[in-house]
VMD Tcl script that builds the backbone (N, CA, C; Angstrom):
set m [mol new atoms 477]
animate dup $m
set s [atomselect $m all]
$s set {name element resname resid chain x y z} {
  {N N MET 1 A 127.588 262.704 -48.195}
  {CA C MET 1 A 126.387 262.779 -47.265}
  {C C MET 1 A 125.251 263.701 -48.099}
  {N N LYS 2 A 124.151 263.239 -48.005}
  {CA C LYS 2 A 123.065 263.807 -48.777}
  {C C LYS 2 A 122.661 265.226 -48.212}
  {N N ASN 3 A 122.623 266.339 -48.930}
  {CA C ASN 3 A 122.261 267.600 -48.369}
  {C C ASN 3 A 120.749 267.461 -47.722}
  {N N THR 4 A 119.878 266.547 -48.387}
  {CA C THR 4 A 118.515 266.437 -47.591}
  {C C THR 4 A 118.737 265.940 -46.182}
  {N N TYR 5 A 119.655 265.136 -45.990}
  {CA C TYR 5 A 119.694 264.308 -44.628}
  {C C TYR 5 A 120.303 265.641 -43.700}
  {N N LEU 6 A 121.109 266.359 -44.071}
  {CA C LEU 6 A 121.682 267.468 -43.354}
  {C C LEU 6 A 120.546 268.491 -43.042}
  {N N ARG 7 A 119.865 268.940 -44.066}
  {CA C ARG 7 A 118.833 269.899 -43.915}
  {C C ARG 7 A 117.881 269.356 -42.824}
  {N N PHE 8 A 117.363 268.452 -42.854}
  {CA C PHE 8 A 116.243 267.922 -42.194}
  {C C PHE 8 A 116.699 267.482 -40.782}
  {N N MET 9 A 118.006 267.128 -40.751}
  {CA C MET 9 A 118.541 266.797 -39.367}
  {C C MET 9 A 118.765 268.195 -38.641}
  {N N GLN 10 A 119.096 269.227 -39.365}
  {CA C GLN 10 A 119.155 270.481 -38.790}
  {C C GLN 10 A 117.874 271.021 -38.068}
  {N N GLU 11 A 116.778 270.638 -38.772}
  {CA C GLU 11 A 115.641 271.041 -38.407}
  {C C GLU 11 A 115.062 270.195 -37.208}
  {N N ALA 12 A 115.627 268.942 -37.030}
  {CA C ALA 12 A 115.363 268.255 -35.786}
  {C C ALA 12 A 116.322 268.812 -34.724}
  {N N LEU 13 A 117.356 269.201 -35.026}
  {CA C LEU 13 A 118.229 269.934 -33.881}
  {C C LEU 13 A 117.614 271.196 -33.409}
  {N N LYS 14 A 116.947 271.944 -34.248}
  {CA C LYS 14 A 116.294 273.030 -33.684}
  {C C LYS 14 A 115.241 272.654 -32.636}
  {N N GLN 15 A 114.515 271.545 -32.976}
  {CA C GLN 15 A 113.487 270.992 -32.075}
  {C C GLN 15 A 114.126 270.539 -30.754}
  {N N ALA 16 A 115.256 269.825 -30.781}
  {CA C ALA 16 A 115.996 269.472 -29.627}
  {C C ALA 16 A 116.252 270.700 -28.756}
  {N N ARG 17 A 116.719 271.702 -29.321}
  {CA C ARG 17 A 117.255 272.804 -28.538}
  {C C ARG 17 A 115.983 273.593 -28.014}
  {N N ILE 18 A 114.840 273.438 -28.554}
  {CA C ILE 18 A 113.508 274.013 -27.885}
  {C C ILE 18 A 113.308 273.039 -26.672}
  {N N GLY 19 A 113.487 271.849 -26.892}
  {CA C GLY 19 A 113.305 270.930 -25.686}
  {C C GLY 19 A 114.271 271.302 -24.628}
  {N N TYR 20 A 115.658 271.467 -24.972}
  {CA C TYR 20 A 116.633 271.846 -23.946}
  {C C TYR 20 A 116.339 273.009 -23.253}
  {N N ASP 21 A 115.783 274.200 -24.039}
  {CA C ASP 21 A 115.413 275.401 -23.289}
  {C C ASP 21 A 114.324 275.317 -22.497}
  {N N ASN 22 A 113.285 274.244 -22.559}
  {CA C ASN 22 A 112.299 274.014 -21.728}
  {C C ASN 22 A 112.510 272.961 -20.667}
  {N N GLY 23 A 113.874 272.620 -20.451}
  {CA C GLY 23 A 114.026 271.554 -19.489}
  {C C GLY 23 A 113.838 270.134 -19.720}
  {N N GLU 24 A 113.641 269.853 -21.067}
  {CA C GLU 24 A 113.235 268.387 -21.415}
  {C C GLU 24 A 114.418 267.799 -21.887}
  {N N VAL 25 A 114.686 266.668 -21.845}
  {CA C VAL 25 A 115.766 265.714 -22.477}
  {C C VAL 25 A 115.696 266.171 -24.029}
  {N N PRO 26 A 116.820 266.833 -24.417}
  {CA C PRO 26 A 116.700 267.443 -25.793}
  {C C PRO 26 A 116.956 266.451 -27.026}
  {N N ILE 27 A 115.749 265.862 -27.327}
  {CA C ILE 27 A 115.732 265.041 -28.495}
  {C C ILE 27 A 114.578 265.840 -29.337}
  {N N GLY 28 A 114.990 265.961 -30.732}
  {CA C GLY 28 A 114.051 266.598 -31.625}
  {C C GLY 28 A 113.813 265.685 -32.704}
  {N N ALA 29 A 112.663 265.737 -33.375}
  {CA C ALA 29 A 112.263 264.993 -34.593}
  {C C ALA 29 A 111.434 265.662 -35.459}
  {N N VAL 30 A 111.504 265.358 -36.662}
  {CA C VAL 30 A 110.692 265.966 -37.797}
  {C C VAL 30 A 110.352 264.703 -38.675}
  {N N ILE 31 A 109.164 264.732 -39.233}
  {CA C ILE 31 A 108.723 263.909 -40.305}
  {C C ILE 31 A 108.566 264.384 -41.539}
  {N N VAL 32 A 109.059 263.875 -42.561}
  {CA C VAL 32 A 108.976 264.561 -43.820}
  {C C VAL 32 A 108.322 263.553 -44.860}
  {N N TYR 33 A 107.401 264.111 -45.612}
  {CA C TYR 33 A 106.710 263.560 -46.634}
  {C C TYR 33 A 106.908 264.298 -47.914}
  {N N GLN 34 A 107.231 263.633 -48.978}
  {CA C GLN 34 A 107.319 264.369 -50.295}
  {C C GLN 34 A 108.223 265.712 -50.073}
  {N N ASN 35 A 109.287 265.506 -49.429}
  {CA C ASN 35 A 110.194 266.608 -49.169}
  {C C ASN 35 A 109.697 267.713 -48.432}
  {N N LYS 36 A 108.780 267.588 -47.651}
  {CA C LYS 36 A 108.026 268.643 -46.895}
  {C C LYS 36 A 107.951 268.142 -45.418}
  {N N ILE 37 A 108.370 268.922 -44.439}
  {CA C ILE 37 A 107.896 268.737 -43.084}
  {C C ILE 37 A 106.605 268.672 -42.709}
  {N N ILE 38 A 106.138 267.601 -42.283}
  {CA C ILE 38 A 104.581 267.551 -42.047}
  {C C ILE 38 A 104.426 267.388 -40.538}
  {N N ALA 39 A 105.391 267.207 -39.821}
  {CA C ALA 39 A 105.374 267.022 -38.274}
  {C C ALA 39 A 106.797 267.283 -37.598}
  {N N LYS 40 A 106.675 268.119 -36.467}
  {CA C LYS 40 A 108.128 268.334 -35.613}
  {C C LYS 40 A 107.677 268.353 -34.170}
  {N N SER 41 A 108.655 267.898 -33.619}
  {CA C SER 41 A 108.404 267.862 -32.054}
  {C C SER 41 A 109.555 267.730 -31.315}
  {N N HIS 42 A 109.436 267.986 -30.100}
  {CA C HIS 42 A 110.650 267.727 -29.055}
  {C C HIS 42 A 110.067 266.922 -27.952}
  {N N ASN 43 A 110.899 266.305 -27.122}
  {CA C ASN 43 A 110.336 265.559 -25.815}
  {C C ASN 43 A 109.536 266.526 -25.073}
  {N N GLN 44 A 108.423 266.084 -24.620}
  {CA C GLN 44 A 107.631 266.722 -23.720}
  {C C GLN 44 A 107.137 266.095 -22.560}
  {N N VAL 45 A 108.043 265.188 -22.148}
  {CA C VAL 45 A 107.701 264.302 -20.913}
  {C C VAL 45 A 107.334 265.222 -19.695}
  {N N GLU 46 A 108.195 266.112 -19.458}
  {CA C GLU 46 A 108.026 266.994 -18.148}
  {C C GLU 46 A 106.850 267.842 -18.315}
  {N N LEU 47 A 106.644 268.417 -19.400}
  {CA C LEU 47 A 105.558 269.442 -19.610}
  {C C LEU 47 A 104.216 268.702 -19.459}
  {N N LEU 48 A 104.144 267.442 -20.131}
  {CA C LEU 48 A 102.619 266.908 -20.008}
  {C C LEU 48 A 102.670 265.740 -19.040}
  {N N LYS 49 A 103.751 265.631 -18.243}
  {CA C LYS 49 A 103.834 264.534 -17.203}
  {C C LYS 49 A 103.437 263.170 -17.738}
  {N N ASP 50 A 103.851 262.770 -18.906}
  {CA C ASP 50 A 103.660 261.616 -19.741}
  {C C ASP 50 A 105.001 260.950 -20.084}
  {N N PRO 51 A 105.295 259.885 -19.556}
  {CA C PRO 51 A 106.600 259.273 -19.884}
  {C C PRO 51 A 106.562 258.672 -21.388}
  {N N THR 52 A 105.432 258.756 -22.164}
  {CA C THR 52 A 105.361 258.406 -23.542}
  {C C THR 52 A 105.573 259.587 -24.473}
  {N N ALA 53 A 105.656 260.754 -23.994}
  {CA C ALA 53 A 105.654 261.883 -24.705}
  {C C ALA 53 A 107.065 262.238 -25.403}
  {N N HIS 54 A 107.476 261.196 -26.009}
  {CA C HIS 54 A 108.929 261.283 -26.588}
  {C C HIS 54 A 108.722 262.091 -28.004}
  {N N ALA 55 A 109.734 262.815 -28.435}
  {CA C ALA 55 A 109.605 263.548 -29.707}
  {C C ALA 55 A 109.113 262.641 -30.954}
  {N N GLU 56 A 109.445 261.405 -30.988}
  {CA C GLU 56 A 109.121 260.570 -32.103}
  {C C GLU 56 A 107.614 260.129 -31.983}
  {N N ILE 57 A 107.077 259.937 -30.782}
  {CA C ILE 57 A 105.744 259.604 -30.612}
  {C C ILE 57 A 104.789 260.870 -30.911}
  {N N LEU 58 A 105.103 261.988 -30.565}
  {CA C LEU 58 A 104.432 263.013 -30.912}
  {C C LEU 58 A 104.432 263.476 -32.319}
  {N N ALA 59 A 105.441 263.212 -33.029}
  {CA C ALA 59 A 105.718 263.480 -34.241}
  {C C ALA 59 A 104.811 262.544 -35.109}
  {N N ILE 60 A 104.961 261.163 -34.679}
  {CA C ILE 60 A 104.079 260.315 -35.293}
  {C C ILE 60 A 102.528 260.722 -35.239}
  {N N THR 61 A 102.225 261.038 -34.217}
  {CA C THR 61 A 100.606 261.417 -34.014}
  {C C THR 61 A 100.449 262.532 -35.045}
  {N N GLN 62 A 101.229 263.620 -34.956}
  {CA C GLN 62 A 101.010 264.729 -35.970}
  {C C GLN 62 A 100.980 264.282 -37.401}
  {N N ALA 63 A 102.047 263.368 -37.779}
  {CA C ALA 63 A 102.098 263.143 -39.132}
  {C C ALA 63 A 100.893 262.180 -39.589}
  {N N THR 64 A 100.425 261.255 -38.709}
  {CA C THR 64 A 99.300 260.498 -39.145}
  {C C THR 64 A 98.099 261.314 -39.178}
  {N N SER 65 A 97.925 262.267 -38.345}
  {CA C SER 65 A 96.877 263.467 -38.356}
  {C C SER 65 A 96.862 264.114 -39.672}
  {N N TYR 66 A 97.985 264.576 -40.123}
  {CA C TYR 66 A 98.213 265.347 -41.168}
  {C C TYR 66 A 97.828 264.467 -42.475}
  {N N LEU 67 A 98.195 263.224 -42.446}
  {CA C LEU 67 A 98.004 262.440 -43.809}
  {C C LEU 67 A 96.633 261.693 -43.625}
  {N N ARG 68 A 96.088 261.747 -42.517}
  {CA C ARG 68 A 94.682 261.162 -42.283}
  {C C ARG 68 A 94.954 259.540 -42.526}
  {N N CYS 69 A 96.048 259.129 -42.035}
  {CA C CYS 69 A 96.261 257.706 -42.296}
  {C C CYS 69 A 97.308 257.039 -41.188}
  {N N LYS 70 A 97.068 255.920 -40.911}
  {CA C LYS 70 A 97.725 255.341 -39.783}
  {C C LYS 70 A 99.119 255.014 -40.149}
  {N N TRP 71 A 99.427 254.719 -41.711}
  {CA C TRP 71 A 100.603 254.360 -42.081}
  {C C TRP 71 A 101.545 255.538 -42.515}
  {N N LEU 72 A 102.757 255.348 -42.313}
  {CA C LEU 72 A 103.731 256.459 -42.893}
  {C C LEU 72 A 104.778 255.828 -43.618}
  {N N GLU 73 A 104.371 255.034 -44.490}
  {CA C GLU 73 A 105.324 254.272 -45.460}
  {C C GLU 73 A 105.982 255.247 -46.343}
  {N N GLU 74 A 105.573 256.126 -46.662}
  {CA C GLU 74 A 106.145 257.271 -47.658}
  {C C GLU 74 A 106.858 258.253 -46.938}
  {N N CYS 75 A 107.133 258.259 -45.526}
  {CA C CYS 75 A 107.619 259.221 -44.774}
  {C C CYS 75 A 108.974 258.822 -44.251}
  {N N THR 76 A 109.851 259.961 -43.889}
  {CA C THR 76 A 111.111 259.718 -43.251}
  {C C THR 76 A 111.063 260.504 -42.019}
  {N N LEU 77 A 111.452 259.689 -40.885}
  {CA C LEU 77 A 111.720 260.409 -39.556}
  {C C LEU 77 A 113.240 260.860 -39.569}
  {N N TYR 78 A 113.446 262.120 -39.048}
  {CA C TYR 78 A 114.685 262.510 -38.689}
  {C C TYR 78 A 114.620 262.915 -37.159}
  {N N VAL 79 A 115.601 262.178 -36.557}
  {CA C VAL 79 A 115.654 262.348 -34.952}
  {C C VAL 79 A 116.995 262.520 -34.639}
  {N N THR 80 A 117.187 263.427 -33.646}
  {CA C THR 80 A 118.687 263.659 -33.229}
  {C C THR 80 A 119.379 262.456 -32.503}
  {N N VAL 81 A 118.571 261.571 -31.961}
  {CA C VAL 81 A 119.067 260.504 -31.117}
  {C C VAL 81 A 118.401 259.110 -31.573}
  {N N GLU 82 A 119.167 258.171 -31.730}
  {CA C GLU 82 A 118.549 256.731 -32.043}
  {C C GLU 82 A 117.346 256.647 -31.085}
  {N N PRO 83 A 116.243 256.222 -31.853}
  {CA C PRO 83 A 114.859 255.997 -30.892}
  {C C PRO 83 A 115.193 254.989 -30.065}
  {N N CYS 84 A 114.419 255.029 -28.734}
  {CA C CYS 84 A 114.364 254.078 -27.679}
  {C C CYS 84 A 113.587 252.978 -28.184}
  {N N ILE 85 A 113.606 251.857 -27.444}
  {CA C ILE 85 A 112.708 250.736 -27.695}
  {C C ILE 85 A 111.281 251.016 -27.818}
  {N N MET 86 A 110.679 251.919 -27.037}
  {CA C MET 86 A 109.320 252.126 -27.111}
  {C C MET 86 A 108.961 252.930 -28.463}
  {N N CYS 87 A 109.818 253.885 -28.842}
  {CA C CYS 87 A 109.655 254.662 -30.004}
  {C C CYS 87 A 109.802 253.815 -31.233}
  {N N ALA 88 A 110.975 252.828 -31.128}
  {CA C ALA 88 A 111.228 251.860 -32.315}
  {C C ALA 88 A 110.007 251.061 -32.654}
  {N N ALA 89 A 109.358 250.614 -31.597}
  {CA C ALA 89 A 108.219 249.709 -31.783}
  {C C ALA 89 A 107.223 250.547 -32.213}
  {N N ALA 90 A 106.876 251.814 -31.867}
  {CA C ALA 90 A 105.763 252.616 -32.376}
  {C C ALA 90 A 106.033 252.956 -33.972}
  {N N LEU 91 A 107.440 253.095 -34.147}
  {CA C LEU 91 A 107.815 253.348 -35.556}
  {C C LEU 91 A 107.528 252.079 -36.584}
  {N N VAL 92 A 107.672 250.949 -35.949}
  {CA C VAL 92 A 107.257 249.619 -36.644}
  {C C VAL 92 A 105.822 249.645 -36.938}
  {N N PHE 93 A 105.114 249.881 -35.922}
  {CA C PHE 93 A 103.674 249.945 -36.015}
  {C C PHE 93 A 103.077 251.005 -37.019}
  {N N SER 94 A 103.665 252.011 -37.024}
  {CA C SER 94 A 103.355 253.161 -37.897}
  {C C SER 94 A 103.970 252.845 -39.383}
  {N N ARG 95 A 104.813 251.887 -39.552}
  {CA C ARG 95 A 105.306 251.552 -40.804}
  {C C ARG 95 A 105.953 252.723 -41.539}
  {N N ILE 96 A 106.777 253.365 -40.735}
  {CA C ILE 96 A 107.574 254.479 -41.159}
  {C C ILE 96 A 108.511 253.986 -42.295}
  {N N GLY 97 A 108.687 254.839 -43.348}
  {CA C GLY 97 A 109.396 254.594 -44.460}
  {C C GLY 97 A 110.868 254.359 -44.133}
  {N N LYS 98 A 111.365 255.365 -43.471}
  {CA C LYS 98 A 112.816 255.319 -43.101}
  {C C LYS 98 A 113.065 256.245 -41.877}
  {N N VAL 99 A 114.107 255.767 -41.067}
  {CA C VAL 99 A 114.541 256.731 -40.003}
  {C C VAL 99 A 116.016 257.008 -40.170}
  {N N VAL 100 A 116.153 258.347 -40.025}
  {CA C VAL 100 A 117.482 258.963 -40.176}
  {C C VAL 100 A 117.730 259.575 -38.679}
  {N N PHE 101 A 118.849 259.134 -38.030}
  {CA C PHE 101 A 119.161 259.637 -36.613}
  {C C PHE 101 A 120.561 259.995 -36.568}
  {N N GLY 102 A 120.708 260.988 -35.548}
  {CA C GLY 102 A 122.126 261.530 -35.318}
  {C C GLY 102 A 122.943 260.806 -34.376}
  {N N ALA 103 A 122.735 260.854 -33.265}
  {CA C ALA 103 A 123.685 260.154 -32.186}
  {C C ALA 103 A 123.109 258.812 -31.835}
  {N N TYR 104 A 124.074 257.767 -31.720}
  {CA C TYR 104 A 123.724 256.442 -31.327}
  {C C TYR 104 A 123.522 256.562 -29.896}
  {N N ASP 105 A 122.702 255.519 -29.141}
  {CA C ASP 105 A 122.360 255.556 -27.898}
  {C C ASP 105 A 122.707 253.974 -27.457}
  {N N SER 106 A 123.760 254.125 -26.819}
  {CA C SER 106 A 124.414 252.558 -26.324}
  {C C SER 106 A 123.583 252.090 -25.172}
  {N N LYS 107 A 122.933 253.060 -24.453}
  {CA C LYS 107 A 122.136 252.634 -23.136}
  {C C LYS 107 A 120.700 252.249 -23.400}
  {N N GLY 108 A 120.154 252.898 -24.467}
  {CA C GLY 108 A 118.759 252.681 -24.764}
  {C C GLY 108 A 118.238 252.502 -26.146}
  {N N GLY 109 A 119.072 252.481 -27.127}
  {CA C GLY 109 A 118.812 252.740 -28.540}
  {C C GLY 109 A 117.999 251.420 -28.942}
  {N N GLY 110 A 116.885 251.693 -29.655}
  {CA C GLY 110 A 116.144 250.472 -30.043}
  {C C GLY 110 A 116.111 250.212 -31.462}
  {N N LEU 111 A 117.117 250.827 -32.208}
  {CA C LEU 111 A 117.129 250.388 -33.688}
  {C C LEU 111 A 118.307 249.418 -33.916}
  {N N ILE 112 A 119.336 249.718 -33.179}
  {CA C ILE 112 A 120.665 248.914 -33.440}
  {C C ILE 112 A 121.438 248.729 -32.256}
  {N N SER 113 A 121.602 249.788 -31.368}
  {CA C SER 113 A 122.594 249.841 -30.346}
  {C C SER 113 A 122.506 249.037 -29.132}
  {N N LYS 114 A 121.133 248.940 -28.533}
  {CA C LYS 114 A 120.889 248.178 -27.482}
  {C C LYS 114 A 119.982 247.063 -27.815}
  {N N VAL 115 A 119.024 247.360 -28.708}
  {CA C VAL 115 A 118.115 246.289 -29.230}
  {C C VAL 115 A 118.138 246.618 -30.749}
  {N N ASP 116 A 118.172 245.444 -31.425}
  {CA C ASP 116 A 117.943 245.556 -32.953}
  {C C ASP 116 A 116.506 245.151 -33.261}
  {N N ILE 117 A 115.666 246.199 -33.283}
  {CA C ILE 117 A 114.314 246.140 -33.526}
  {C C ILE 117 A 113.807 245.088 -34.696}
  {N N ASN 118 A 114.800 245.223 -35.704}
  {CA C ASN 118 A 114.494 244.197 -36.809}
  {C C ASN 118 A 114.750 242.627 -36.619}
  {N N ARG 119 A 115.405 242.462 -35.496}
  {CA C ARG 119 A 115.665 241.006 -35.211}
  {C C ARG 119 A 114.634 240.459 -34.387}
  {N N LEU 120 A 113.517 241.214 -33.986}
  {CA C LEU 120 A 112.429 240.713 -33.279}
  {C C LEU 120 A 111.289 240.093 -34.070}
  {N N LYS 121 A 111.599 240.155 -35.351}
  {CA C LYS 121 A 110.725 239.399 -36.327}
  {C C LYS 121 A 109.135 240.061 -36.265}
  {N N LEU 122 A 109.090 241.206 -36.120}
  {CA C LEU 122 A 107.779 241.914 -36.119}
  {C C LEU 122 A 107.327 241.808 -37.474}
  {N N ASN 123 A 106.080 242.466 -37.786}
  {CA C ASN 123 A 105.230 242.344 -39.056}
  {C C ASN 123 A 106.042 243.404 -40.059}
  {N N TYR 124 A 107.035 244.209 -39.614}
  {CA C TYR 124 A 107.627 245.284 -40.593}
  {C C TYR 124 A 108.955 245.534 -40.132}
  {N N LYS 125 A 109.915 245.833 -41.078}
  {CA C LYS 125 A 111.222 246.084 -40.940}
  {C C LYS 125 A 111.478 247.607 -41.125}
  {N N ILE 126 A 112.261 248.189 -40.169}
  {CA C ILE 126 A 112.662 249.592 -40.292}
  {C C ILE 126 A 113.871 249.759 -41.112}
  {N N LYS 127 A 113.844 250.611 -42.143}
  {CA C LYS 127 A 115.179 250.992 -42.760}
  {C C LYS 127 A 115.671 252.183 -42.035}
  {N N PHE 128 A 117.016 252.358 -41.749}
  {CA C PHE 128 A 117.457 253.437 -41.023}
  {C C PHE 128 A 118.947 253.593 -41.333}
  {N N LYS 129 A 119.265 254.920 -41.075}
  {CA C LYS 129 A 120.715 255.352 -41.181}
  {C C LYS 129 A 121.061 256.262 -40.027}
  {N N GLY 130 A 122.222 255.859 -39.399}
  {CA C GLY 130 A 122.573 256.634 -38.284}
  {C C GLY 130 A 123.805 257.352 -38.432}
  {N N GLY 131 A 123.987 258.294 -37.482}
  {CA C GLY 131 A 125.364 259.121 -37.491}
  {C C GLY 131 A 125.276 260.196 -38.413}
  {N N ILE 132 A 124.110 260.832 -38.729}
  {CA C ILE 132 A 124.009 262.065 -39.524}
  {C C ILE 132 A 124.050 263.299 -38.281}
  {N N LEU 133 A 125.066 264.164 -38.512}
  {CA C LEU 133 A 125.282 265.241 -37.853}
  {C C LEU 133 A 125.507 264.649 -36.245}
  {N N GLU 134 A 126.150 263.406 -36.180}
  {CA C GLU 134 A 126.316 262.786 -34.969}
  {C C GLU 134 A 126.988 263.658 -33.825}
  {N N LYS 135 A 127.937 264.348 -34.090}
  {CA C LYS 135 A 128.651 265.167 -33.033}
  {C C LYS 135 A 127.885 266.392 -32.485}
  {N N GLU 136 A 127.060 267.023 -33.311}
  {CA C GLU 136 A 126.168 268.006 -33.005}
  {C C GLU 136 A 125.102 267.462 -32.174}
  {N N CYS 137 A 124.576 266.463 -32.524}
  {CA C CYS 137 A 123.339 265.731 -31.831}
  {C C CYS 137 A 123.789 265.349 -30.470}
  {N N ALA 138 A 125.005 264.786 -30.506}
  {CA C ALA 138 A 125.501 264.181 -29.088}
  {C C ALA 138 A 125.768 265.332 -28.160}
  {N N LYS 139 A 126.319 266.394 -28.834}
  {CA C LYS 139 A 126.810 267.660 -27.963}
  {C C LYS 139 A 125.418 268.079 -27.208}
  {N N VAL 140 A 124.280 268.174 -27.846}
  {CA C VAL 140 A 123.199 268.816 -27.131}
  {C C VAL 140 A 122.744 267.885 -26.132}
  {N N ILE 141 A 122.815 266.679 -26.033}
  {CA C ILE 141 A 122.367 265.746 -24.999}
  {C C ILE 141 A 123.548 265.874 -24.021}
  {N N LYS 142 A 124.801 265.751 -24.382}
  {CA C LYS 142 A 125.800 265.817 -23.279}
  {C C LYS 142 A 125.853 267.082 -22.638}
  {N N ASP 143 A 125.711 268.387 -23.341}
  {CA C ASP 143 A 125.632 269.694 -22.621}
  {C C ASP 143 A 124.333 269.638 -21.491}
  {N N PHE 144 A 123.246 269.175 -22.022}
  {CA C PHE 144 A 122.040 268.989 -20.982}
  {C C PHE 144 A 122.300 268.250 -19.840}
  {N N PHE 145 A 122.978 267.038 -19.941}
  {CA C PHE 145 A 123.220 266.217 -18.602}
  {C C PHE 145 A 124.439 266.853 -17.976}
  {N N GLN 146 A 125.261 267.539 -18.483}
  {CA C GLN 146 A 126.365 268.105 -17.904}
  {C C GLN 146 A 125.695 269.362 -17.008}
  {N N LYS 147 A 124.753 270.053 -17.640}
  {CA C LYS 147 A 124.141 271.211 -16.878}
  {C C LYS 147 A 123.551 270.693 -15.673}
  {N N LYS 148 A 122.642 269.500 -15.923}
  {CA C LYS 148 A 121.882 269.001 -14.723}
  {C C LYS 148 A 122.802 268.689 -13.568}
  {N N ARG 149 A 124.049 267.932 -14.002}
  {CA C ARG 149 A 124.935 267.344 -12.921}
  {C C ARG 149 A 125.377 268.661 -12.172}
  {N N GLU 150 A 125.767 269.568 -12.774}
  {CA C GLU 150 A 126.165 270.962 -12.303}
  {C C GLU 150 A 125.347 271.604 -11.253}
  {N N LEU 151 A 123.849 271.468 -11.802}
  {CA C LEU 151 A 122.861 271.978 -10.825}
  {C C LEU 151 A 122.771 271.296 -9.530}
  {N N VAL 152 A 122.784 269.879 -9.834}
  {CA C VAL 152 A 122.756 269.141 -8.502}
  {C C VAL 152 A 123.894 269.308 -7.608}
  {N N LYS 153 A 125.143 269.480 -8.063}
  {CA C LYS 153 A 126.300 269.706 -7.317}
  {C C LYS 153 A 126.005 271.091 -6.565}
  {N N THR 154 A 125.628 271.992 -7.264}
  {CA C THR 154 A 125.530 273.425 -6.642}
  {C C THR 154 A 124.466 273.233 -5.596}
  {N N SER 155 A 123.282 272.542 -5.749}
  {CA C SER 155 A 122.376 272.604 -4.718}
  {C C SER 155 A 122.675 271.785 -3.587}
  {N N ASN 156 A 123.633 270.729 -3.851}
  {CA C ASN 156 A 124.142 269.921 -2.681}
  {C C ASN 156 A 125.169 270.760 -1.861}
  {N N LYS 157 A 125.789 271.642 -2.502}
  {CA C LYS 157 A 126.658 272.520 -1.674}
  {C C LYS 157 A 126.237 273.559 -0.729}
  {N N LYS 158 A 124.828 273.927 -1.166}
  {CA C LYS 158 A 124.261 274.961 -0.385}
  {C C LYS 158 A 123.456 274.241 0.790}
  {N N MET 159 A 123.319 272.951 0.898}
  {CA C MET 159 A 122.750 272.330 2.038}
  {C C MET 159 A 123.680 272.232 3.166}
}
mol reanalyze $m
mol bondsrecalc $m
mol representation Tube
mol addrep $m
């Protein structure tokens, strides 16, 4: 496995943990251009009260602003969980160079697990690699939802 993949996925994991600490579904993303992080984010759906405020979407906005260009063909997105269908479509429209993700998402993955975005015959195909630090990325998500379930159980017992 390439050290570059590991290094940048660890940065995405840091973003996921920030989201976790803020009560967001802990998905983190970084966008790299010429071996430098130009954008980083985590989900901010709860904070912004915006269902589109996914880590990938926020990172795309930061990266296009940084590059002053709507295309991200020379960039790589590192994200802790396989992008959902909405994010996968946004990545197609941004013409991202490559996506590297950690955990697969059998319930909502938009690159390969639930929907194969490249089979939709859109104007651009996404290159991707999954399973990078998969266990670590999956653990953050599992821990988050386990904690939420425990909180619900606790609050139900008090009633």
